[in-house]
Each structure stands twice: as C-alpha cells, then as structure tokens.
C-alpha positions, 0 to 999 in steps of 0.5 A, a space after each residue: 500499500 502507498 498513496 499519493 503524498 498530497 499534502 491533504 491525506 484525502 487529495 484533491 477533491 473538487 467542490 466547486 464545478 466551473 461550467 465554462 472548464 472542460 474536464 481534464 483527463 490528464 489530471 486525473 490520479 490514481 496511485 498504481 503500485 507494482 510488486 515487481 518494482 520493490 527492490 531488496 532490503 538489506 538487514 543484519 540477521 541474528 543467528 545462535 553464535 555459541 562461540 560469542 560472549 551471547 551466544 548470538 553474531 549476525 549475518 548479512 541478508 538481503 530479501 524482498 520485502 512484501 511491502 515498502 516501508 511507509 514513511 510519512 510525508 513530513 519525516 525527519 529533517 529536510 536536507 534538499 527537496 523530494 525529487 519526483 520521477 522514477 527511482 528508488 527511496 532507501 531509509 539507510 539505519 545507523 548504530 551507535 552516537 545520534 546523528 545531528 545534520 553535521 554528522 548525517 552529511 559525513 556519512 552521507 558523504 562517506 557513502 557516496 565515495 564508496 559509491 563511485 560515480 553512481 548517483 545518489 542524494 541525501 533528502 532527510 534525515 532524523 537521529 538514526 536514519 538518513 533517507 537517500 534517494 537513487 534515480 536507479 535501482 542498480 545504484 540502490 542495489 549498489 549500496 545494498 552490495 556494499 553493506 552486504 561485502 561489510 563496507 558499511 560497518 564504519 562510515 565516519 564512526 557510524 554503522 550501517 545495520 539495514 537499508 529498506 526501500 520507502 515510500 514518502 506518503 501522507 494516507 487517509 484514514 481509510 481506503 481501498 486497494 485493488 489488486 490487479 494481475 501482472 501488466 493489467 494495472 496501467 489498463 484499469 487505471 486507464 479505464 478509471 480516469 473518466 470516471 474519477 477526474 470529474 470528481 477527483 484529480 488525487 484520488 487517495 482513497 482507492 488504490 491499485 496494487 498489481 501483484 507479482 504474480 499472473 492471476 488466473 482466476 478468470 475462471 472459478 471451479 466448475 470452470 464458469 466466469 466470474 460474471 456468469 455466477 455474478 448474473 446467476 447469484 446476483 450478488 454485488 461486490 460488499 465493497 463500495 465507493 460513493 463519489 458525493 457530489 453538491 448540487 453546484 457539481 451536477 454537471 460533473 456528477 452527469 459525467 461520472 455516472 455516463 460513464 460508470 453507465 457503459 460496459 463493462 459497468 451496469 446500473 444496480 438497483 436496491 430492492 424494492 424493500 430498501 428504496 421504501 425506506 431509503 432514499 439517498 440520491 445515489 446511483 449504484 454500479 458493479 463492473 460485470 466483467 471483473 471484480 472490482 468494488 461497488 462504484 456509486 454517485 451521489 448528488 445533492 450533497 452539503 459538500 464534496 466527499 468520498 465514502 467507502 462502504 462495507 455491505 454486510 450480509 447477514 442482519 445478525 452479524 451487523 453489531 459483531 461488525 460494528 464493534 469490529 470496525 469500532 475497535 479499528 478506527 476507535 471511532 464511535 459511528 453515527 448509527 440508524 436502525 429505522 423503524 419498521 425495517 431491517 435496514 440498519 447502518 453505521 457511519 465512521 466519519 473520518 474527516 469532513 470529506 471521508 467517511 467509512 460506513 457499514 450498512 445492511 440492506 435486505 435482498 442485498 446478496 454482498 459478497 466478499 473479494 479477495 482481491 480488494 482489501 480495506 486499510 485503515 490507518 492506525 496509531 499504534 501497533 496494538 490495535 494489531 493485536 491477533 493480526 497476521 504481520 505482513 511488514 514492520 508496518 502492516 498487519 492483516 486480518 479478516 472480519 466477520 464475513 471475511 472481508 480482507 482489512 489490512 491495518 498500517 502505521 506510517 514511520 512519523 
C-alpha cells in the first residue's frame, strides 16, 4: 500500500464546478504500485553462535519485502526537496552515536565516495536514519552490495545495520486497494480516469496494486467465469466507493455516471424493500467483467466527499461487525436503525471529506472479494493484536464476514 504524497490526506476532491472548464483527463491520478518494482532490503540477521559471549552473532542478509516501508511525508529533517519521478528511496538505519545534520552529511559523503560515479542524493535524516534517493534501482542495489560486503560497518563512526526501500506518503485513514494481475494495472487505471476525474484529480482513497504473479482467476472451480456467477446469484461486491457531489457539481456528477453506465459497468438497483425507506439520491454500478468494488455517484450533498462502504450480508452479524470496526478505527459511529425496517447502517466520520459506512440492506447479496482490501491507518501496533504481520508496518486480518482488512502504521 502507498498513496499519493499530497498535502491533504484526502487528496484533491473538487468542490466547485466551473462550467466553462472542460474536464482535463490528463490530471486524473489514482495510485498504481507494482510488487515487481519493490527492490530488496538489506539487514543484519541474528543467529545462534556458541563461540560468542552472548551466544549470538549477525549475518548480513537480503530479501525482497512484501511492502515498501511507509514514511509519513513530514518525516525527518529536510536536506533537499523531494525529487519526483522514477527511482528508489532508501531508508538507511545506523547505530552508534545519535545523528545531527553535520554527522548525517559526513556519513552521506562516506557512502557516496564508495558508490563512486553512481548517483545518490540525501533527502532527509533523523537521529538514527538517513533517507537517500537513487535515480535507478541498480545504484540502490550497489549500496546493498556494499552492505553485504561489510564495507559500511564504519561510516565516520556509524555502522549501517539496515537498508530498506520506502515511500513518502500521506495516506487517508481508510482506503480501498484493488489487486490486479501482472501487466493489467495500467489498463485498469486508464479505464478509471474518465470516471474519477470529474470528482477528483488526486484520489487517495482508492489504490491499484499489481501483484507479482499472473492471476489465473478468470474462472472458478467449476470453470464458470465470475461474471456468469454474478448473473446467476445476483450478488454484488461487499465493498463500495461512493463519490459524493454537491448540487453545484451536478454537471460533473453526470459525466461520472455516464461513464459508469457503459460496459463493463451496469447500474444496480436496490431492492424495493430498501428504496421504500431509504432515499439516498445515489446511483450504484457494478462491474460485470471483473471483481471491482461497487461504485456509486451521490448528488445533492452539502459538501463534496467520499464514502467507503461495506455491505453486511446478514443482519444478525451487524453488531459484531460494528464492534470490529469500532475497535479498529477508535471511533463511535453515527448509527441508524430504521423503525419497522431491516435496514441498518453505521457511519464512521474519518475526516470532513471522508467516511466509512457499514450498511445492511435486506435483499442485497453481498460477496467478499479476494482481490479487494480495506486499509485502515492506525496509531498504535496494539490495534493489530491477533492480526497476521505482513511487514514491520502492515498487519492483515479478516472481519466476521470474510472481508480482508489491512492495518498500517506509517513512521512519523
């Protein structure tokens, strides 16, 4: 997971429509990451060694991490501005004396002298780390080789103990990640641009992740394509994304809805039992060719914003699901249990522009998607107790109805 390093964690959501302006599809941004682009990390691995006083020694190792290390965009002390474009950010961990700017620059100079002609720039530092930028991955890996060869054990009195690839990010409190097979991420992002651009020119709440292997999920175990199953059981994705437009943004809302009304998207109508008691001014759409979150356009809102929704299949599970997400978010939601109705929902206000909503609509057959995850930013690793550790700052678990949830904690 990573998001766009914008100043506002909620990205750039349009509030006003200038009718004379045409929508510029070239400015639409939805983040795409690729597992194949993650370079190795280098570290000291503690091993049992009976010949040593403390019965242990350290072996220099390298491995490809499942996730990039997350650094908040405001981390550390700036030395030079953030560089945009391709390259690798390396977080270099040091031990011995605490760093200050003078020592940070001396360690940086020591490293660059040994890298020779390879291009490297120091961006930031804190008391135990340097943040270096490499224009090409090969130069980053050359630094890793110096570490493996033991040539970074005494960098002006400091010892390099770990080098890991990272990303500067300013993520929202909740986001949806869509996993795609290798070599398909660009195609999906391109197809989403006309849908997203009328609403946002930097959408941080949805990201695309291209996995490192080919996904052979075009057919289920019985050989039937997923789209055929969806038409038979009338199921819809359990995760939804709603773009909420103000009345002034009606023209742009129409543009997004028009794109969603064409193949491979189809409009989804809520059951009559729901529409009798709920009036949302919301149009829902689902993709009939591939597993994607439900997408929706809501109009007439007092302010523009985004809603991540989770459809609860069974009403009897609602309270359990509600408590699960209370524990994760640390928030008390606004709840509504409509009289004489099986409709239930709970809205967690994440920011002035973003919310997460649990909803149970009778007659809506929601299915969990294996390639879609809900990400929640947490403020303490204690929130991840009982979850599977994916990396140093990512943990994974499933809720009561099998939806995949990932907790993450950026370093600040």
